[in-house]
N, C-alpha and C positions, 0 to 999 in steps of 0.2 A: 658616113664613110667608114669603110672597115679599118680595123686596128692596124693592119699591116699592108694597106694598099687600097685600090679602088673598091667601091661597093661590089659584092657578088650577090645579085638577086637570085633567089632559089624558090621554086615552086613545088608543093606536094599535091598529088591528086589521088583521089579514091581508086583503088585497084583491088586485086584479089587478096586473099589472106596472106599473112606473113608467116613463113614456115622456115625452119632450119635452126642452125646453131650461130649465135651472135658472140663472136670473140671480141668482147670490148676491151679497150685499153687498160693498162695498169692504173691503180689508184693514184689520183693526183695528189691528195694529202700525204700519203706515204712516200710518194716519189720525191716531192720537195724535201721532206724530212730526212730521207735517206742520203741525198746529196749534201745536205747541210751538216748532218751529224758525221757523215763520212769525212767531210772537210775538217771537222773538229777533232777527229780521232787521230792516232798515231799509227801509220801504216796504211795498208791497202784495203779498202772496202770494196767488195764486188756486189753489183746490183743486177738482177735479172728481173724482166717484166716491167722495167721502168716506162712510165708514160712518156712518150716522145712528142708531147704537145708543146706548143710554143711557151706556155707558162713555165713548164719544167725545164725546158731548154734555156730559158733566160736565167733560171736559178743556177743552172750548171755554169753558165757564162760568169755569173756573179762570183761563184766559188773559185773559178780560175783567177778572177780579178783580185781576190783576196789571197791568192798564193797557192791554192791546192791544185793538184793535178787531176783534171777530170777528162776521161777518155772513153770514147764509145768503141766497144770491141765487137759489136754485132747488134742484130735487131733486139732493142730493149735491153741490151747487155752493156754495163758501164763499170768502169773502175774509178775509184777516187783515192788518191794518195793525199791523206790529210796532213795538216800542219800542227794539229794539237789544240787543246783549249788554250785560249789566249795567244795563239800563234798567227793570227790574221795579219797580213801585210796591208799596208795603206794602198788602196787601188789607185791607179794612174789616171783613171778617167771616171766619168759619171757612170753609175750603175743603173742600167735601163731595165726595169722589170716588166715592161710590156703592159699586159693586161692583168697581172697577178697580185691581188691583194694579199693572198696567203704568202707569196714569195717575198714581197717587199717587207712585210711586217715581221716575218720569221727572220729574215736576213738582218734586219735592223737590231732585233734582239741578240742574234749571235754575235754581232760586232760592238754592241753598246758598252761592253766592259772591257774593251781593249783600247789602248792609248792611240787610237788612230782616228781619222776623219773620212767620211765618204758622203758623197752626194748622190741622192736617188731621184729618179724620174720614172715616167711610164707613159702609156698612151693617154688619149684624152679622157677615157673613162676612169683609168686609175688616178690621173691627176685631179679628178673631181671628188675623189673618196677622202673621208677624214682620216688623218693619221694621229690625231691627238690622243685617241684611245690607246695608242701604243707608246707614243713619245712621252705622255705623262708619267706612266710608271717607270720607263727607262731613265727619266730625270732623277728618280729617287735612287738609282744606283750611282749617280754622279754624271751621267751623260747630259750633253747639251744638244738641242735641236733647234734648227732654224729653217723654217719653211714659209710658204705663202699663207695668206689669211686662212684661219681654221686649221692650221697645221697641215696644209695639202702640199703635194709635191709640185715642183722640185723642192727637195728638203735636204739640208746638210745635217748630218748627225756626227757629233764629236764625241768619241767614246770616253768613258771614265778613265782617268789616269790612275786613281786609287779607288776602285769600286767597293761599295759596301753592300752586304746582303739586304734584302727588303722583305717585308711582310705585307702582302698586297691582296685586297679583296677586289676581284674583277667585278666592276659595276653593272656590266651587262653580259649575258651569256656569250662568250666568244672564245673559241678555241684558239684563234690567232693571238689574241691578247695574252691568254694563259701561256701559250707556247713561247711567245716573244719574252716574257718575263722569266720563264724557266730557262731558256736558252741564255739570256743575260746572266742569270745566276750561276751558270757554269763556271764563269771566270771571277766570281765574287767569293771572298773567303766566308766561312761559316755556312749557315743554313738560310736558304731563300725559300720563303713560304708563299704559296698562292692559295687563296680561298675562293671558291666559286659556289654561289648559292644554288645554281642549277648546273648539273653535270653537262659537260660538252664533249666532243669527240676526244678520245684519250690516246691517239696515236703517238704524240710526243712523249708522254709518260711511259708507254710500253717500249718505244724505241730507245729512249734514254736508258731504261733498265736493261735492255739488250746490249747496249753499248758499254755497260758496266758502271753507269753512274749510280750513286746512292740516292735512290729516290722512293718515296712511299706515300701512300695516300690513306686517309680514313675519313669516314663520315661522322660528323659532329653536329651538334645543335647550331653552330654557325655556318654549316655547309661542308662541302668536300674540301678537306685541308690537304694539300699537296706540299710535301717538304722535300727539298733537294739540297744535298751536301755539295758545296762548291769545290772547284778546283780538282776535279778527278782527272785521270788520265783515261780517256775513252779508248776502248779497244776496237779495232776494225772488225767488221762483221760481213757475213754472207747474207744478203737480203734478197728474198723472193717476194716481189711486190704482187699482191692479190689484185684481181680485176676490180675496177672502181665501181662501187654501187651507185654513185651519182650518175655515171655514164650508163650503167646497166639500166637505170630508170627509164630511158628513152625507148629502147626496143622492147622492154617489158611493158611499158605503158601503151605503146603502139600495138602490141599483141593483144592487150586487154580490150581495145576499143575497135579493132578492125575484124570484122566477122570472119570466123573460121580459122583464126590464126593459132599457132602452136610454136612457141619459140623457146629454145634452151639457151640460157646464158651460163657458161661453166665458170667455176672458180671465182665466184663473187665474194668479195669481203663482206662479212656479216658482223663486224663489230657492233655490239649493241648500241653504242653511242652514234651509230650512222644508219640503223636499220628502221627508223621510224616510218618511212614511206611504205615499206612492204607491209608493216603492221596495219597501217592505215588502209591500204588497198585491200588487204584481206577483210578488214571490217566493212569495206563497201561491197564485199561479195566476190573479189577477184579470186580466180582459179590460179593460185601461186602454190607451187610445191617445191620445197627444198630437198634436194637429192644429194647424196654422198657428203653429208656434213662432216667436217673435219677441222683440225687446227694446223696451220702452216705459219712458221715464222711468228708465233705468238698471237696470230690473228685468226678468229674463227672464219672459215669459208665453207661455201657449198655450191652445188650447181643449181641454178634456179629455173624452173620451167613455168612459163606463163601462157595461159590460153585464153581466148576470147571469153568475156564474161558479161552478163548482164548486171551492171553496177547500180548501187543506190547511193544517193548522197548521205553524208553523215556530218556530225559536228566533230572536228579534229580536236582532241584535247590540247589546250595551249601549252601545257607542260612538255608535249612531245615535240615542240618546235626546234630545240637545239639538235635533236637527232635526225632532223630532216629539212634543216633550214634552206639548203640549196635545191630542194626537190619540190617546193611549193609551186614554181612555175608549171612544171609538167603535171603536178597534181591538179592544178586548176584546168589544164587542158583535158585531162581525164574526167574531172568533175563535170565539164561541159557536156560530156557523152553519157553521164549517169542519169538515172531518174531521181528527181527531187533536188534539193538544194544541199550543197556542200559548204559548211561554214568553217572558215580558217581564222582563228583569233590568236593574238600574241605574236604577231609576225612583222612588228615594226622594224626588226633588223633588216628585212628585205628592202627597205627604202634606202639603205646605204651600201648595197652590193654593187656589182659592175654597173648596174642601173637602179632606178626606183622600180623594183620588180613588181610590187603591188600595182602601181600605175600602169606599167607596161603591159602586164597581163590583162588588166581591166580594160584598157583601151583597145587592145587587140581582140579580146573576146567580144566586145561590143560591136566592133567592126565585122566580126564573123556572125553576128546575129544572136549572140548569147547575152542574157540578162545578168548583170552583176551589180553588187552593192559594195561600196568601198568606204572604209574608214581609216583612221591613222594607222591602226595596227590590225586591221581586219579586211578579209576578202571573202565575200559570199557569192558563189557561183550557182545559178539556177540552171540545173541540168536539163537537156533536151532529149535525153534517151539515146539509145544506140542508132547511129545514122542520122540523128535529128539536127545536127548543127549545120546551118545554111552554108557557111563559108563564104568564098567568093571575094575575099579581102586581101589587101596587102598590109601586112602588119609591120610595124617598126621594131627592129631588133635592138636598137639603142646600144650598139657595140657590146651586146651581151649574148655570149654563147648559149646560155640556157634559155633565154627568151626565143632565140632563133630556132633551136631544136625543139622547143615545146610546141611552137606554132606549125612547124613542119610535121610533126607527129599528128597534130590535130587535123591538118590537111588530108592525111591518109584516111580519116574517118568521116570527113565533112562532105556534104552533098556537092559542093563546088570546090575548086582548087583554092588553096591557101598559099599566099606568096609572102616571103620575108624580104624586106628591102635590102638586107646585107647578111649573108650567111658566112662571110669571112671570119668573124670571131669564133666560130665553131672550132677552128683549127687550134685555138689556144688550149682546149682541154680534150677534144675528141676528133683528132685529125682524120680518122678513118670512118666518120660518121656516114658520109655519103655512100661509099662502097659497101659498107657493112649493111645499111638499111636497104640498099638496092639488091644486095645478095639474098636478103630475106623476101624480096618480092615488092619492096616499096617503090612507088612512082615518085621519086625525088629527083629533080633535075635543076640544073642552073640555067639562067635565062641566056638566050643566045646573045652574043655581042653584036 
C-alpha cells in the first residue's frame, strides 16, 4: 500500500529514444536543511528551488509545529521566520515525518538540546527503520528517548535541560547521524566534535557555515574531525537550492540505456560527496558530459548531458558507497543493461533504508530475468547487454520511491513492460517524475482503475 493512500500500480514500456531537457526537482538533502536551519536562525530566510515533495513538506510542517513561520510564496519559493538556536517551542501534537528518514533524524537532532518534548511517527516504512543510531548520541547531550523495540517510531524525545557538548565518532558512514549530532551541538555550550572515518555528504557543514556558525573540519589519522562551536546566533540566508543529483540519476540512467537517447539535465548539484554515481557510470563507459560548471550558494553545479551508451560492468570501489548510497538501486537497473557483471560491495547500509534495497532490487531483477548474486553487503548483477533484459514482471516497490523509479526506468529498455505494484511513494522525493519522463518520450503510465 502506498505511503499516502491506495496503491498506484505503474507500468513502463519500451518506446523511442528519450530526448529533451529534464528539469528535475531541487535537492532533497539541501531542502530539508534549509528549512531546519532557517527555523533555527533569527529573522527571515528565503529559499528558492525548494523540493516540494512530501518528505520536505513534512519537514516544513514540523518546523511550524516547533514555532517557526514557514510560508510558501510561489513555486519552489518559501520563507522561514526562525525562532533562533534554542528557541523551539514544544509542539502541541505528534510530529509525523511521513516517509523521511532524513527529516525525522535531523529534526530530532535540532530539538534534542532544548528543554522540550516531542513525539515522532511516520508511515509504515519509516516506523520500521532504526532510530537508535541517532538517539544513542543524542543521549550523550542529556536527551532521553523512549520508543518501540529497537528504538523505532513512534518515539518520544525529551530534550536536554542542561545540554553538554559531546565528542562522537560516527560508527557507520551516515550523513544523517553526523548532521543530527551537529544540529544538537548548536544549543550546547562549548565545542561539539564529530569524527567520521569515511567522509559523507557535507551539506550540513556547508550550510551551517553559510548561516554563520563557527564550524571547521580537518583530516586527521583518526578520520575527518568536524568541530562546531555551540550557541551561535544563526543569520538568515538567501538559499538557491540546486537540482537534486539523486533525482537526476533517473532520467540520466534512462537516457544511457534507451537507444538513441540524448537528455540534458540542467543545474545539477555536483557536491563531491554526492557525485559517486556519475563517476561510476563514466567508468562503465557512459557518455556523460558536464557543461557550464560553476558554483552557486557554496555548492558546485553543472548542466549534465547524457546520451545512450554501450556500457560494461565494473567492480564499484566500496569506498565510493557513501557518495552514492541512494543511487545503488538505479545503478543495479543500469547494470542489468550493461555487458558483463557489475559488483557492488560495502553496501550493507542499503538494508536499513526505506526498504531493504539490496533484497528489493535482487528480487525484482530476478523477476525480470536478470541473474543476480546477493550477500549481506554485496549485490552482483550479471548484465544482459543493451535491450537484453526480458522484463515482463511486476516488481514490489516496498513503499520505497527509489525502488519504484528504478524498475520503471528499467522497463523503458526491457523487451517486455515492467510494472511496479505501487508508484505512490515516488511523490515523497520526485513528485513530477511521471510528467517529466513522459515529456522526454518515456512510455510510463498508471494502471487504469
